[in-house]
C-alpha positions in Angstrom: -35.7 -30.4 -68.7 -39.2 -29.6 -70.0 -41.7 -27.6 -73.3 -43.0 -25.6 -71.2 -41.7 -22.3 -70.8 -39.6 -20.9 -67.5 -39.8 -18.3 -65.6 -36.5 -15.6 -65.9 -35.5 -16.7 -63.0 -36.2 -20.1 -63.5 -38.1 -21.0 -61.1 -41.6 -22.4 -62.6 -42.6 -23.9 -65.7 -46.1 -22.7 -66.8 -48.9 -25.6 -67.8 -51.8 -24.4 -68.7 -51.7 -20.9 -67.3 -50.8 -22.2 -63.8 -46.8 -21.7 -61.5 -45.3 -25.3 -61.1 -42.0 -25.3 -58.9 -39.1 -26.1 -60.6 -36.6 -28.9 -59.6 -33.6 -27.7 -57.0 -30.9 -26.3 -60.1 -28.6 -27.3 -57.4 -28.5 -30.9 -57.4 -26.8 -32.4 -59.9 -27.5 -34.7 -62.7 -27.3 -37.6 -61.3 -29.5 -36.6 -58.2 -31.9 -35.8 -60.6 -31.9 -38.3 -62.4 -32.0 -40.9 -60.0 -34.7 -38.9 -58.5 -37.4 -38.4 -60.9 -37.2 -42.3 -61.7 -37.8 -43.0 -58.2 -40.7 -40.6 -58.8 -41.9 -42.3 -62.3 -41.5 -45.4 -60.3 -43.9 -44.2 -57.4 -46.3 -42.4 -59.7 -46.8 -46.7 -62.0 -47.2 -47.8 -57.9 -50.0 -45.3 -57.3 -51.4 -46.4 -60.6 -51.2 -50.4 -60.5 -52.8 -49.4 -57.2 -56.3 -47.8 -57.5 -56.1 -50.3 -60.6 -55.4 -52.9 -58.3 -57.7 -51.2 -55.7 -55.1 -51.9 -52.5 -55.6 -48.1 -50.7 -52.9 -49.5 -48.4 -50.7 -49.7 -51.5 -52.5 -46.0 -53.1 -51.7 -44.5 -50.0 -47.6 -45.9 -49.7 -46.8 -44.6 -53.6 -48.0 -41.7 -53.0 -46.5 -41.1 -50.0 -43.3 -41.8 -52.0 -44.5 -39.5 -55.1 -44.1 -36.6 -52.0 -40.6 -37.8 -50.6 -39.6 -38.1 -54.4 -41.1 -34.2 -54.9 -40.0 -32.8 -51.8 -36.3 -34.6 -52.4 -36.7 -32.8 -56.1 -37.3 -29.3 -54.3 -41.2 -29.3 -56.4 -42.6 -29.3 -52.7 -41.9 -28.4 -49.6 -39.3 -25.0 -48.5 -38.9 -23.0 -52.0 -35.4 -24.1 -52.7 -34.0 -20.4 -52.7 -33.3 -18.5 -50.0 -34.4 -14.7 -51.5 -37.5 -15.3 -48.9 -39.7 -14.8 -52.2 -42.8 -16.4 -51.8 -44.0 -19.3 -52.9 -46.2 -19.2 -56.2 -46.4 -22.9 -56.9 -49.8 -23.6 -58.0 -50.3 -20.0 -58.3 -52.3 -18.8 -62.1 -49.7 -17.4 -63.8 -51.3 -13.8 -64.4 -52.3 -13.4 -60.9 -48.5 -13.2 -60.0 -45.6 -11.0 -60.5 -44.8 -13.1 -63.8 -47.9 -11.5 -65.1 -46.1 -9.3 -67.6 -43.5 -11.8 -68.9 -46.4 -14.5 -68.8 -49.1 -11.9 -71.0 -45.8 -11.7 -72.8 -44.9 -15.1 -74.3 -48.3 -15.9 -75.1 -48.9 -13.5 -77.6 -45.3 -15.4 -79.1 -47.4 -18.5 -79.3 
């Protein structure tokens, strides 16, 4: 999936010390692939709109990015059902993953 470390419960990956929610593992490979393709196309549309100064196109493309990320489970309600809070975008060192994060930092 990624070259970034993933929390032991598989809910987040870490980039520069920050937690980012992983895609919903219940998605099939085909679903995930299709959604990632949609996400990448939407991100390209954002870039194109920004370069051309087309603000409405950028707004529409960003909406498509959000839709794809929600469908992937990376935004919106968490895909897990055990009641654990969503720590997306939190610094790993300030969460319940702090000990785990310290242990992987020391091995880099």
